[in-house]
C-alpha positions in Angstrom: -44.7 47.2 -4.6 -41.7 48.2 -2.5 -38.5 50.2 -3.4 -35.2 48.4 -3.3 -33.9 50.3 -0.3 -36.8 49.0 1.9 -34.9 45.7 1.9 -33.0 47.2 4.7 -36.3 47.5 6.6 -36.9 43.8 6.1 -33.5 43.0 7.4 -33.9 44.8 10.6 -37.5 43.3 11.1 -35.8 40.0 10.6 -33.1 40.7 13.2 -35.9 41.4 15.9 -37.5 38.1 14.8 -34.1 36.4 15.3 -33.9 38.0 18.8 -37.1 36.3 19.7 -35.9 33.1 18.1 -33.0 33.1 20.5 -35.5 32.8 23.3 -37.2 30.0 21.5 -34.0 28.1 20.9 -32.9 28.4 24.6 -36.4 27.8 26.3 -38.3 25.5 24.0 -36.1 22.4 24.3 -35.9 22.9 28.1 -39.6 23.0 28.5 -39.7 26.6 29.8 -42.3 29.2 29.0 -41.6 31.5 26.1 -43.2 34.5 27.8 -42.4 34.2 31.5 -40.1 35.1 33.0 -39.3 38.1 30.8 -35.9 38.1 29.0 -33.0 37.7 31.4 -29.3 36.7 31.5 -29.1 32.8 31.7 -26.1 33.1 33.9 -27.1 35.7 36.5 -30.8 35.8 35.9 -30.8 39.7 35.9 -33.6 41.0 33.9 -32.6 42.5 30.5 -33.3 46.2 29.7 -34.0 47.9 26.4 -30.2 48.6 25.8 -29.7 44.8 26.1 -32.2 43.8 23.6 -31.3 45.7 20.4 -30.5 43.1 17.8 -26.9 42.9 16.7 -25.8 46.1 18.3 -26.4 45.1 22.1 -24.1 42.1 21.5 -21.4 44.0 19.7 -21.3 47.1 21.8 -21.2 45.0 25.2 -18.2 43.2 24.0 -20.1 39.9 24.0 -20.5 40.2 27.7 -23.4 40.4 30.0 -23.6 44.0 31.3 -24.5 42.7 34.9 -22.3 39.7 35.6 -19.6 40.2 32.9 -20.1 36.5 31.7 -19.5 35.7 28.1 -22.6 35.6 25.9 -22.8 32.8 23.3 -22.0 33.7 19.6 -25.2 32.0 18.8 -27.2 35.1 19.6 -25.4 37.2 17.0 -25.6 34.4 14.3 -29.3 33.8 14.9 -30.1 37.4 14.4 -27.8 37.9 11.5 -29.0 34.8 9.7 -32.7 35.5 10.2 -32.2 39.2 9.1 -30.5 38.1 6.0 -33.2 35.6 5.1 -36.0 38.2 5.7 -34.1 40.7 3.5 -33.7 38.1 0.7 -37.3 37.0 0.7 -38.3 40.8 1.0 -36.3 41.7 -2.1 -37.6 38.6 -3.9 -41.2 38.8 -3.2 -42.0 42.5 -2.1 -39.5 44.3 -4.4 -39.2 42.0 -7.3 -42.6 40.3 -7.0 -44.8 41.5 -5.7 -46.4 38.7 -3.6 -47.0 39.8 -0.1 -48.7 36.4 0.8 -45.6 34.3 -0.4 -43.3 36.7 1.5 -45.2 36.2 4.7 -45.2 32.4 4.1 -41.5 32.2 3.4 -40.3 34.6 6.1 -42.2 32.7 8.7 -41.0 29.4 7.2 -37.3 30.7 7.4 -37.8 31.7 11.0 -39.1 28.3 12.0 -36.2 26.6 10.1 -33.6 28.8 11.7 -34.9 27.7 15.2 -34.9 24.0 14.2 -31.3 24.2 13.0 -29.9 25.5 16.2 -32.1 23.5 18.5 -31.2 20.3 16.7 -27.4 21.3 16.7 -27.5 21.9 20.4 -30.1 19.3 21.7 -30.5 16.6 18.9 -34.2 17.3 18.9 -36.7 18.9 16.6 -39.7 20.0 18.8 -43.2 18.8 17.6 -44.6 22.3 18.0 -42.3 23.7 15.4 -42.9 20.9 13.0 -46.5 21.5 13.5 -46.1 25.1 12.7 -44.5 24.2 9.3 -47.4 22.0 8.4 -49.9 24.6 9.4 -48.0 27.4 7.2 -48.1 25.0 4.3 -51.9 24.1 4.6 -52.7 27.8 5.3 -51.1 28.9 2.2 -52.6 26.2 0.1 -55.9 27.4 1.1 -54.9 30.9 -0.1 -53.9 29.4 -3.4 -57.2 27.6 -3.8 -59.0 30.8 -3.0 -57.2 32.5 -5.6 -57.9 29.6 -8.1 -54.0 29.1 -8.6 -52.6 26.4 -10.7 -50.3 25.5 -7.9 -53.1 24.8 -5.5 -53.7 21.3 -6.6 -51.4 18.4 -7.6 -52.4 15.3 -9.6 -51.4 12.0 -8.0 -52.4 9.3 -10.4 -56.2 9.8 -10.8 -56.6 11.8 -7.7 -56.2 15.5 -7.4 -54.7 16.5 -3.8 -54.1 19.9 -2.3 -50.4 20.6 -3.2 -49.5 21.1 0.6 -51.0 17.8 1.4 -49.2 16.1 -1.5 -45.9 17.7 -0.5 -46.4 16.7 3.1 -47.1 13.1 2.2 -44.2 13.1 -0.1 -41.7 14.4 2.7 -43.0 12.1 5.5 -43.2 9.2 3.1 -39.8 9.5 1.6 -38.0 9.8 4.9 -40.1 7.3 6.6 -39.0 5.0 3.9 -35.4 5.9 4.4 -35.7 5.3 8.1 -37.4 1.9 7.5 -34.9 0.9 4.8 -32.0 1.7 7.2 -33.5 -0.1 10.1 -34.0 -3.3 8.1 -30.7 -3.2 6.2 -28.4 -2.0 8.8 -30.3 -3.1 12.0 -30.0 0.3 13.4 -31.9 3.6 13.6 -31.1 5.4 10.4 -33.1 8.7 11.0 -34.7 10.5 13.8 -38.5 10.8 13.9 -38.2 14.6 14.2 -36.5 14.6 10.8 -39.5 12.7 9.3 -41.8 15.3 10.7 -39.6 18.2 9.6 -39.6 16.8 6.0 -43.4 16.7 6.1 -43.5 20.4 7.1 -41.0 21.3 4.3 -43.0 19.4 1.8 -46.2 21.2 2.8 -44.6 24.6 2.4 -42.5 24.1 -0.7 -44.9 21.8 -2.5 -43.9 18.6 -4.0 -41.5 19.4 -6.8 -39.4 22.2 -5.0 -39.5 20.0 -1.7 -38.0 17.1 -3.8 -35.2 19.3 -4.9 -34.6 20.5 -1.4 -34.3 16.9 -0.1 -31.9 16.0 -2.7 -29.7 19.0 -1.6 -30.0 18.0 2.0 -29.0 14.3 1.4 -26.0 15.2 -0.8 -24.7 17.8 1.5 -25.3 15.6 4.6 -23.6 12.6 3.0 -20.4 14.5 2.2 -20.1 16.4 5.5 -21.2 13.3 7.6 -18.4 11.2 5.9 -15.9 13.9 6.5 -16.9 14.0 10.2 -16.4 10.2 10.6 -13.1 10.3 8.8 -11.6 13.1 11.0 -12.6 11.5 14.2 -9.6 10.3 16.3 -9.1 6.6 16.2 -9.6 6.4 20.1 -13.1 7.8 19.6 -13.9 5.2 17.0 -12.8 2.4 19.2 -15.0 3.7 22.1 -17.9 4.1 19.7 -17.7 0.4 18.9 -18.0 -0.4 22.6 -21.0 1.9 22.9 -22.8 0.2 20.0 -22.7 -3.2 21.7 -25.3 -2.1 24.2 -27.4 -0.3 21.7 -31.0 -1.3 21.1 -32.7 0.1 17.9 -36.4 0.9 17.6 -38.6 -2.1 16.9 -40.0 -2.3 13.3 -43.5 -2.4 14.6 -43.0 1.0 16.5 -41.4 2.5 13.3 -44.4 1.4 11.2 -46.9 2.6 13.7 -45.2 6.0 14.1 -44.6 6.6 10.4 -48.4 6.0 9.7 -49.2 8.5 12.5 -46.9 11.1 10.9 -48.4 10.6 7.5 -52.0 11.1 9.1 -50.6 14.1 11.3 -51.7 12.4 14.5 -48.7 13.8 16.3 -50.1 17.4 15.4 -53.5 16.6 16.7 -51.9 15.2 19.8 -50.6 18.7 20.6 -54.2 19.6 21.3 -55.5 16.2 22.5 -52.7 14.6 24.5 -54.4 11.3 24.9 -53.8 10.7 21.1 -50.1 10.7 21.9 -50.4 7.9 24.5 -52.9 5.9 22.5 -51.2 5.9 18.9 -47.4 6.3 19.8 -47.2 4.9 23.3 -45.8 8.2 24.7 -44.7 6.7 27.9 -42.4 4.2 26.3 -41.1 6.9 24.0 -40.3 9.3 26.8 -38.5 6.7 28.7 -36.3 5.8 25.7 -35.6 9.4 25.1 -34.4 9.8 28.7 -31.9 7.0 28.2 -30.7 8.1 24.9 -27.6 10.1 24.4 -25.8 11.1 21.2 -23.0 8.7 20.2 -19.8 9.9 18.4 -21.2 9.2 15.0 -24.6 10.8 15.6 -25.2 13.6 13.1 -28.2 15.8 13.5 -29.8 15.7 9.9 -32.3 18.4 10.7 -29.9 21.2 9.9 -29.1 19.8 6.5 -32.9 19.4 5.7 -33.5 23.0 6.8 -30.6 24.4 4.9 -31.6 22.5 1.8 -35.2 23.9 2.2 -34.0 27.4 2.6 -31.6 27.2 -0.6 -34.5 25.7 -2.6 -36.8 28.4 -1.5 -34.4 31.2 -2.4 -33.2 29.7 -5.6 -36.5 27.9 -6.7 -36.6 28.9 -10.4 -32.9 28.0 -11.3 -33.0 24.8 -9.2 -36.3 23.6 -10.6 -35.1 24.2 -14.2 -31.8 22.4 -13.5 -33.5 19.5 -11.9 -36.1 19.3 -14.9 -33.4 19.5 -17.6 -31.4 16.7 -15.8 -34.5 14.5 -15.5 -35.3 15.0 -19.2 -31.7 14.2 -20.1 -31.7 11.1 -17.9 -35.0 9.8 -19.2 -34.5 10.7 -22.7 -37.5 13.2 -22.5 -40.0 10.6 -21.2 
């Protein structure tokens, strides 16, 4: 459909999307409007001109400084544009040059863009905004509708005697699996094992990647997260570990009743509906108590945001879907003796 050289076009479109994502990453967790005021320097508030808004080049040619106040600009701006451009180029090559499958390209390009925003927001603020998680779920359900219209074999997943839309099955798998991990960790270790945003992110990933590929991506996320998380704990100075022990004495984990109620709400996508009907948030989740708890919460020294691992695993699985699914299938057949 497209010649290979057009991948460069996909890359530059992706960098412009990355430039917008930088706005999302800065403003969304702070509760600021994404459109007003127009782009400006966060240090001196000077409105940015066209020369300041060219992805990659503005950052590099300005010497990583604001042209007006000369304050340093975070390296995050460059990395977000570069990573998003690279992902758009990869999916462009995969689905427009090698495919062609324009609908899947649009799905995965949008999917990657949302995940990039999730990664950097979770690293910086230890939060995964509900609006981004809702976008992922909407993308998956919308693409599933397209598959149904095309009478695709991937449109439906058999669950026992019930045939479910694959995006719904994937969403239930993601939310249910990580809700189960959170519940297991809460009962076994008597502490919060997983953030609610991670459960909702897994739901969105399952909806987009569909059950089998999503399961592979979750395996990648858990494996990488376990290794890097252990390394982080081991490398911490002893003094920080002692301080952490003192902090945990005053720590009060979430009640099991709240975790059960919230998990069921995520399975039913009540949190998504609550974005449009705010009363649902207060009615189902007890939003006032949740907001008060979040205001008092601060990350401890052992707090590791899991969202970036989930997102990275999903991106790798989307890029290498064929080889990873074959590898996982071969391993399963070997482990079960072909059953």
